[in-house]
C-alpha positions as CSV (number, residue, x, y, z in Angstrom):
1,M,38.0,-21.2,-26.1
2,A,35.5,-24.1,-26.3
3,R,32.2,-23.4,-27.9
4,R,29.6,-21.8,-25.7
5,Y,26.5,-23.6,-24.5
6,A,23.2,-22.8,-26.2
7,S,20.8,-21.4,-23.5
8,G,17.5,-22.6,-25.0
9,Y,15.9,-19.3,-24.0
10,D,12.1,-19.4,-23.9
11,S,10.0,-16.4,-22.9
12,L,7.2,-18.7,-21.5
13,P,4.3,-16.7,-22.9
14,D,1.7,-18.3,-20.7
15,L,3.5,-17.1,-17.6
16,S,5.0,-13.8,-18.9
17,G,2.0,-12.7,-21.0
18,P,0.0,-11.2,-18.1
19,L,3.0,-9.0,-17.2
20,H,3.0,-7.2,-20.6
21,V,0.6,-4.3,-20.2
22,S,-0.8,-2.7,-23.3
23,S,-1.0,1.1,-23.6
24,A,-4.8,0.9,-23.3
25,E,-4.5,-0.8,-19.9
26,R,-2.0,1.8,-18.5
27,S,-4.8,3.9,-17.0
28,Y,-5.7,4.8,-13.5
29,A,-9.4,5.4,-14.4
30,M,-10.5,2.2,-12.7
31,Q,-10.7,1.3,-9.0
32,F,-8.0,-0.8,-7.3
33,A,-10.5,-2.8,-5.5
34,Q,-10.9,-5.2,-8.4
35,I,-7.3,-6.4,-8.2
36,Y,-7.8,-7.3,-4.6
37,D,-11.0,-9.1,-5.4
38,Y,-9.3,-11.1,-8.1
39,R,-6.3,-11.9,-5.8
40,L,-8.6,-13.1,-3.1
41,S,-10.8,-15.2,-5.4
42,V,-7.8,-17.0,-6.8
43,L,-5.8,-17.6,-3.6
44,R,-8.8,-18.4,-1.3
45,R,-8.9,-21.9,-2.7
46,R,-5.2,-22.4,-2.1
47,V,-5.4,-21.1,1.5
48,L,-8.3,-23.5,2.2
49,T,-6.4,-26.4,0.9
50,A,-3.3,-25.5,3.0
51,A,-5.5,-24.9,6.1
52,T,-7.1,-28.3,5.7
53,E,-3.7,-29.9,5.7
54,Q,-2.4,-27.9,8.6
55,F,-5.5,-27.7,10.9
56,G,-7.7,-30.5,9.8
57,E,-11.2,-29.9,11.0
58,K,-11.8,-26.6,12.8
59,P,-11.7,-27.1,16.6
60,P,-14.8,-26.1,18.6
61,Q,-15.0,-22.5,19.8
62,R,-12.6,-21.4,17.1
63,C,-13.1,-19.1,14.1
64,F,-11.3,-19.5,10.8
65,V,-11.3,-16.6,8.4
66,I,-9.8,-16.2,5.0
67,G,-9.1,-12.8,3.7
68,T,-6.6,-10.1,2.7
69,L,-4.4,-8.6,5.3
70,Y,-4.3,-4.8,5.8
71,A,-1.6,-3.3,7.9
72,H,-2.5,0.2,9.3
73,M,1.0,1.7,9.9
74,K,2.0,5.1,11.0
75,H,4.8,5.7,8.5
76,K,3.3,4.1,5.5
77,P,3.0,6.5,2.5
78,D,-0.1,6.9,0.5
79,V,0.8,5.7,-3.0
80,L,-2.5,6.8,-4.5
81,Q,-1.9,10.4,-3.5
82,E,1.6,10.2,-4.8
83,I,0.3,9.0,-8.2
84,A,-2.3,11.8,-8.3
85,R,0.2,14.6,-7.5
86,E,0.8,16.9,-10.4
87,A,4.2,18.1,-9.2
88,S,7.1,15.9,-10.3
89,L,8.7,15.8,-6.9
90,P,10.6,12.8,-5.6
91,P,8.7,10.8,-2.9
92,Q,9.8,11.0,0.6
93,Q,12.2,8.1,1.4
94,V,10.9,6.0,4.3
95,V,13.3,3.4,5.9
96,S,10.6,1.6,7.9
97,Y,6.9,1.7,8.1
98,A,6.8,0.1,11.5
99,D,5.8,1.7,14.8
100,P,4.7,-1.1,17.3
101,E,2.8,1.3,19.5
102,Y,0.7,2.6,16.7
103,D,0.3,-0.1,14.1
104,E,-2.8,-2.3,13.8
105,L,-3.5,-5.4,11.6
106,Y,-6.8,-6.3,9.9
107,I,-8.1,-9.0,7.7
108,E,-10.8,-8.2,5.2
109,D,-12.9,-9.4,2.3
110,Q,-15.9,-8.0,0.3
111,S,-18.1,-8.4,3.4
112,G,-16.1,-6.3,5.9
113,R,-13.0,-6.0,8.0
114,V,-11.9,-7.5,11.4
115,R,-9.1,-6.4,13.6
116,L,-6.5,-9.0,14.4
117,V,-4.9,-9.0,17.9
118,G,-2.2,-11.2,19.3
119,A,-0.5,-11.9,16.0
120,R,3.0,-13.2,16.8
121,D,4.9,-12.4,13.7
122,R,3.8,-8.9,12.7
123,M,6.8,-8.4,10.4
124,H,5.4,-11.0,8.0
125,C,1.9,-9.6,8.1
126,V,1.9,-7.1,5.2
127,T,-0.9,-5.4,3.3
128,G,-2.2,-7.4,0.4
129,A,-1.2,-10.9,1.5
130,V,-4.1,-13.4,1.4
131,V,-4.0,-15.7,4.4
132,G,-6.2,-17.9,6.6
133,V,-6.4,-17.0,10.3
134,L,-7.4,-19.4,13.1
135,G,-8.5,-17.5,16.2
136,I,-11.0,-16.8,19.0
137,E,-13.5,-13.9,18.8
138,T,-13.0,-11.4,21.7
139,P,-15.8,-9.5,23.5
140,D,-14.8,-6.4,21.5
141,G,-15.4,-8.2,18.2
142,D,-11.7,-8.6,17.4
143,L,-10.1,-11.9,16.4
144,D,-7.4,-13.2,18.8
145,V,-4.9,-15.0,16.5
146,L,-3.9,-18.5,17.4
147,D,-2.4,-19.5,14.0
148,M,-2.0,-18.3,10.5
149,V,-1.7,-20.1,7.2
150,A,-0.6,-18.9,3.8
151,P,-1.5,-20.4,0.4
152,G,2.0,-21.7,-0.3
153,P,3.7,-21.8,-3.7
154,P,1.7,-23.6,-6.5
155,P,3.0,-26.7,-8.2
156,P,5.6,-26.3,-10.9
157,L,5.2,-26.7,-14.6
158,S,6.8,-29.7,-16.3
159,L,8.4,-28.0,-19.3
160,G,12.2,-28.5,-19.5
161,N,14.8,-31.1,-18.8
162,I,18.0,-30.9,-16.8
163,P,20.7,-29.5,-19.1
164,Q,23.2,-31.9,-20.6
165,R,27.0,-31.2,-20.8
166,L,28.7,-30.7,-24.1
167,P,31.3,-33.4,-24.8
168,D,34.1,-30.9,-25.1
169,A,33.0,-28.5,-22.3
170,P,35.2,-28.2,-19.2
171,G,32.2,-28.0,-16.9
172,A,28.4,-27.7,-16.6
173,P,26.4,-24.9,-18.3
174,S,26.2,-21.8,-16.1
175,I,24.8,-18.3,-16.2
176,V,25.7,-15.1,-14.6
177,L,23.3,-13.0,-12.5
178,T,23.9,-9.4,-11.8
179,S,22.1,-6.1,-11.1
180,G,22.9,-2.5,-10.3
181,L,25.6,-2.0,-13.0
182,C,24.6,1.7,-13.0
183,M,26.3,2.5,-16.3
184,G,26.9,6.2,-16.8
185,N,28.4,6.7,-13.4
186,A,30.9,9.5,-13.5
187,A,33.2,7.7,-11.0
188,P,36.2,6.3,-13.0
189,E,36.6,3.3,-10.7
190,Q,33.2,2.1,-11.7
191,D,34.2,2.0,-15.3
192,M,37.2,-0.2,-14.3
193,Y,34.9,-2.7,-12.6
194,H,32.6,-2.8,-15.6
195,A,35.7,-3.5,-17.8
196,L,36.8,-6.4,-15.5
197,L,33.3,-7.9,-15.6
198,L,33.3,-7.7,-19.4
199,E,36.7,-9.3,-19.6
200,Y,35.6,-12.1,-17.3
201,L,32.5,-12.9,-19.3
202,T,34.4,-12.9,-22.6
203,G,37.1,-15.2,-21.2
204,E,39.9,-12.7,-21.3
205,L,40.5,-12.4,-17.5
206,G,42.1,-14.5,-14.9
207,T,43.8,-17.9,-14.6
208,P,43.2,-20.8,-17.1
209,E,40.7,-22.2,-14.6
210,M,38.7,-19.0,-14.6
211,R,38.8,-18.8,-18.4
212,A,37.6,-22.4,-18.6
213,Q,34.8,-21.5,-16.2
214,A,33.8,-18.5,-18.3
215,S,33.6,-20.7,-21.4
216,C,30.7,-22.5,-19.8
217,I,28.7,-19.3,-19.3
218,S,25.9,-19.2,-21.8
219,S,23.9,-16.2,-20.6
220,I,23.7,-13.2,-18.3
221,V,20.7,-11.8,-16.5
222,L,20.8,-8.1,-15.8
223,A,18.2,-7.8,-13.0
224,G,17.6,-4.0,-13.1
225,D,19.3,-0.7,-12.6
226,S,21.7,-1.3,-15.5
227,V,22.0,2.5,-16.0
228,R,22.5,5.3,-13.5
229,R,19.5,7.5,-12.9
230,A,19.7,10.4,-15.3
231,A,21.5,13.4,-13.8
232,W,18.6,15.7,-14.8
233,C,16.3,13.7,-12.5
234,D,18.3,14.6,-9.5
235,P,18.0,18.3,-8.5
236,I,21.0,18.0,-6.2
237,I,23.5,17.3,-9.0
238,A,21.8,19.4,-11.7
239,A,24.3,22.2,-11.2
240,E,27.2,19.7,-11.4
241,R,25.9,18.5,-14.7
242,Q,26.7,21.8,-16.2
243,K,30.3,21.5,-15.1
244,H,30.8,17.9,-16.3
245,R,28.7,17.6,-19.4
246,A,31.0,14.9,-20.8
247,A,30.6,12.7,-17.7
248,M,26.9,13.2,-17.7
249,Q,26.3,11.9,-21.2
250,S,23.4,9.5,-21.8
251,P,24.2,6.4,-19.7
252,F,23.1,4.2,-22.6
253,A,26.1,5.5,-24.6
254,D,28.1,3.5,-22.0
255,L,25.7,0.5,-21.7
256,D,25.1,-0.1,-25.4
257,P,28.7,-1.1,-26.4
258,V,28.9,-3.3,-23.4
259,L,25.7,-5.1,-24.3
260,E,26.8,-5.4,-27.9
261,E,29.9,-7.2,-26.8
262,L,28.0,-9.5,-24.4
263,C,25.4,-10.3,-27.2
264,A,28.3,-11.2,-29.5
265,T,29.8,-13.5,-26.9
266,L,26.9,-15.1,-25.1
267,D,23.8,-16.9,-26.3
268,S,21.3,-14.9,-24.3
269,V,21.5,-11.5,-22.6
270,I,18.3,-10.9,-20.5
271,L,17.8,-7.2,-19.7
272,M,15.3,-6.3,-17.0
273,P,14.3,-2.8,-16.0
274,G,14.7,-1.5,-12.5
275,M,14.0,1.5,-10.4
276,Q,16.8,3.6,-11.9
277,D,16.2,2.6,-15.5
278,P,14.1,4.7,-17.9
279,S,10.9,2.7,-17.5
280,S,7.7,3.5,-15.7
281,A,8.0,3.1,-11.9
282,T,4.6,1.4,-12.0
283,M,4.7,-2.4,-11.7
284,P,5.0,-4.5,-13.7
285,Q,7.7,-2.4,-15.4
286,Q,7.6,-2.8,-19.2
287,P,10.7,-3.9,-21.2
288,L,13.3,-1.2,-22.0
289,L,13.0,0.1,-25.6
290,R,15.5,-1.6,-27.9
291,A,15.9,1.8,-29.6
292,L,17.8,3.0,-26.6
293,M,20.5,0.4,-27.4
294,P,20.9,0.5,-31.2
295,R,24.1,-1.4,-31.4
296,A,23.0,-4.2,-29.1
297,A,19.5,-4.3,-30.6
298,R,20.9,-5.7,-33.8
299,W,21.6,-9.0,-32.0
300,S,18.9,-11.6,-31.5
301,S,20.5,-12.7,-28.3
302,L,19.3,-9.5,-26.6
303,E,16.1,-10.2,-24.7
304,C,14.3,-7.2,-23.1
305,V,11.9,-8.4,-20.5
306,T,9.5,-7.1,-17.9
307,N,10.0,-6.7,-14.2
308,P,9.0,-9.1,-12.8
309,A,9.8,-11.6,-15.6
310,W,9.4,-15.2,-16.4
311,F,11.7,-17.1,-18.7
312,M,13.4,-20.4,-19.2
313,L,17.2,-21.1,-19.6
314,H,18.7,-24.5,-20.0
315,G,15.3,-26.1,-19.2
316,R,15.0,-24.3,-15.9
317,I,12.0,-22.0,-15.2
318,M,13.1,-18.7,-13.7
319,L,11.3,-15.9,-12.1
320,G,13.2,-12.6,-11.7
321,T,12.6,-9.3,-10.2
322,A,14.8,-6.1,-9.9
323,G,14.2,-6.1,-6.1
324,Q,11.6,-3.4,-5.6
325,N,9.1,-5.9,-4.3
326,V,11.4,-7.2,-1.5
327,A,12.8,-3.7,-0.7
328,D,9.2,-2.6,0.0
329,L,8.5,-5.6,2.1
330,V,11.6,-5.1,4.2
331,K,10.2,-1.7,5.3
332,Y,7.5,-3.6,7.3
333,A,10.3,-4.6,9.7
334,P,11.7,-2.1,12.2
335,E,14.9,-0.4,11.0
336,A,17.0,-2.2,13.6
337,A,15.8,-5.6,12.2
338,Q,16.5,-4.9,8.6
339,S,19.4,-7.0,7.1
340,I,20.2,-9.4,4.3
341,E,18.6,-12.1,6.3
342,T,15.4,-10.0,6.5
343,A,15.5,-9.6,2.7
344,M,15.7,-13.4,2.3
345,E,12.9,-13.9,4.7
346,M,10.7,-11.6,2.7
347,A,11.7,-13.2,-0.6
348,R,10.7,-16.6,0.9
349,A,7.4,-15.0,2.2
350,T,6.4,-13.9,-1.4
351,L,6.5,-17.6,-2.4
352,E,4.6,-18.6,0.7
353,W,2.0,-16.0,-0.1
354,S,2.0,-17.2,-3.7
355,H,2.3,-13.5,-4.8
356,V,5.4,-11.7,-6.0
357,A,4.3,-8.2,-4.9
358,P,1.5,-8.3,-2.3
359,T,2.0,-4.7,-1.2
360,A,1.0,-3.5,-4.7
361,P,-1.0,-1.2,-5.0
362,D,-0.8,-0.1,-1.3
363,T,2.8,0.9,-1.1
364,L,4.2,-0.3,-4.4
365,W,2.9,1.3,-7.5
366,C,1.0,-0.9,-10.0
367,Y,-1.8,-0.5,-12.5
368,P,-5.4,-1.0,-11.4
369,F,-6.0,-4.3,-13.3
370,K,-9.6,-5.2,-13.8
371,H,-9.7,-8.9,-14.6
372,T,-6.4,-10.2,-13.4
373,D,-3.5,-9.8,-10.9
374,P,-0.3,-10.5,-12.8
375,F,1.7,-10.9,-9.6
376,V,-0.1,-14.0,-8.5
377,L,2.1,-17.1,-8.9
378,R,0.6,-19.4,-11.5
379,A,3.5,-21.9,-11.2
380,A,6.5,-22.5,-9.0
381,P,9.8,-21.5,-10.6
382,D,13.0,-23.5,-10.4
383,V,14.9,-20.4,-9.6
384,Y,13.7,-17.1,-8.0
385,I,16.0,-14.1,-8.6
386,V,15.8,-10.9,-6.5
387,G,18.1,-8.2,-7.8
388,N,19.8,-5.1,-6.2
389,Q,20.5,-6.6,-2.8
390,A,23.2,-5.8,-0.3
391,A,24.9,-9.2,-0.6
392,H,24.5,-12.6,-2.2
393,A,22.4,-15.1,-0.5
394,H,20.9,-18.5,-1.5
395,S,18.1,-20.4,0.1
396,T,15.7,-23.2,-0.9
397,M,12.0,-24.0,-0.4
398,N,10.0,-27.1,-1.2
399,T,6.6,-27.4,-2.8
400,K,4.7,-30.3,-4.1
401,R,4.3,-31.4,-7.7
402,A,1.0,-32.5,-9.1
403,D,2.0,-36.2,-8.4
404,G,2.9,-35.4,-4.8
405,T,6.7,-35.5,-5.1
406,L,8.7,-32.6,-3.9
407,H,10.0,-29.7,-6.0
408,T,12.8,-27.4,-4.8
409,I,12.7,-23.7,-5.5
410,H,16.1,-21.9,-5.3
411,I,15.9,-18.4,-4.0
412,I,18.9,-16.2,-5.0
413,L,19.6,-12.7,-3.8
414,V,21.7,-10.9,-6.4
415,P,24.1,-8.2,-5.1
416,D,24.1,-4.6,-6.3
417,F,27.2,-4.5,-8.5
418,S,27.8,-0.8,-8.1
419,Q,28.1,-1.3,-4.3
420,T,29.6,-4.8,-4.0
421,H,31.5,-5.4,-7.3
422,E,30.2,-8.9,-7.3
423,V,28.1,-11.1,-9.6
424,V,26.6,-14.5,-9.0
425,L,27.6,-17.6,-11.0
426,L,24.7,-20.1,-11.2
427,N,25.4,-23.7,-12.2
428,M,22.4,-24.7,-14.3
429,E,23.0,-28.4,-13.7
430,T,23.0,-28.4,-9.9
431,L,21.5,-24.9,-9.3
432,A,24.4,-24.2,-6.9
433,S,25.4,-20.5,-6.9
434,H,28.4,-18.5,-5.6
435,P,29.5,-14.9,-5.8
436,V,32.4,-13.8,-8.1
437,A,34.1,-10.7,-6.8
438,F,36.2,-8.2,-8.8
439,Q,39.1,-6.3,-7.3
440,A,41.0,-3.5,-8.8
């Protein structure tokens, strides 16, 4: 096999630093209002700039308001009460927060709150998003919405260069994106799919063309849910665990040797926590402990990152999440309207809002940060990864660089491997992606 590409991995400390939360900061003693105040203060300027470009001067008899949206929804859970509960009971699963006959939408800042009426696209009006609203005041004191503007994604950083091909390489450098491996699953067929994936990445599977393609893979990004939720966390199968002790062994006993082989083969293995992984459910999730993977931890190619995470591969700036942010946003749509297209719309919306997780802390757990909001976009990525989705999807969005030229953001939904048995192969030269499916 031809020698592998070097990935040029960079943790981008200026972007990833705010996502690392010290133990002293992991406290709920403070109020959450401060994170909203910071978010509004940072994004207000971006909204005003976008509104000036879109609306020009404010028309007569019109009101323009910049603030934070609040969606009052019948089926929305109270996250603060969930955090405060002493009983370790699983939260009630809600498929959709929406109820058109009950739900109301408001915009607020430090001075007060105004109800919005006539909003056309309620699905994209989620709690925590900072927007500007052009409207007419009604006799009841509400604001009849005529148009709405979001801050839009910020300009990109100019850090890397487009990767160059190796003289003896059969193709351009590429990386694999996957999520939802759910190692430790007792089902034998899942172990078979994991083995096929490992053989593909190490160049031992398929036709000569597939092996040549695999030789161009420098890195893999594991975007959350790499292990199955521990059996003892699920009261339904607790009794079964007593019958199948061998099958219910620590899932890291299965994951560790796989990671070790990947680390020995690839230049970078980026491991991100997800909802099922043993990391705090509070966002941003902190890196998984290397001590859980003693064999893989010996390799410098293993990179344990936060969720969300910023990093650079082959000169491309990448922003990745394990998908909880988009999964929560999808619940703002009626159940009948939820689809992979809805997930992509919501992923695009997070870039338009210039915020990765606007519903935190309302319906997505996060820490009550005092002087920052780590989810505010400080730069536009080249690639935005959303893990644990029902299928692969790829879309693009443009933003402007500091010099006024266009910058393209590639948005990639990464399928849940345990459900689809698919990974995504991303060409780091062209940023084109396509799914790779494994069949038994």
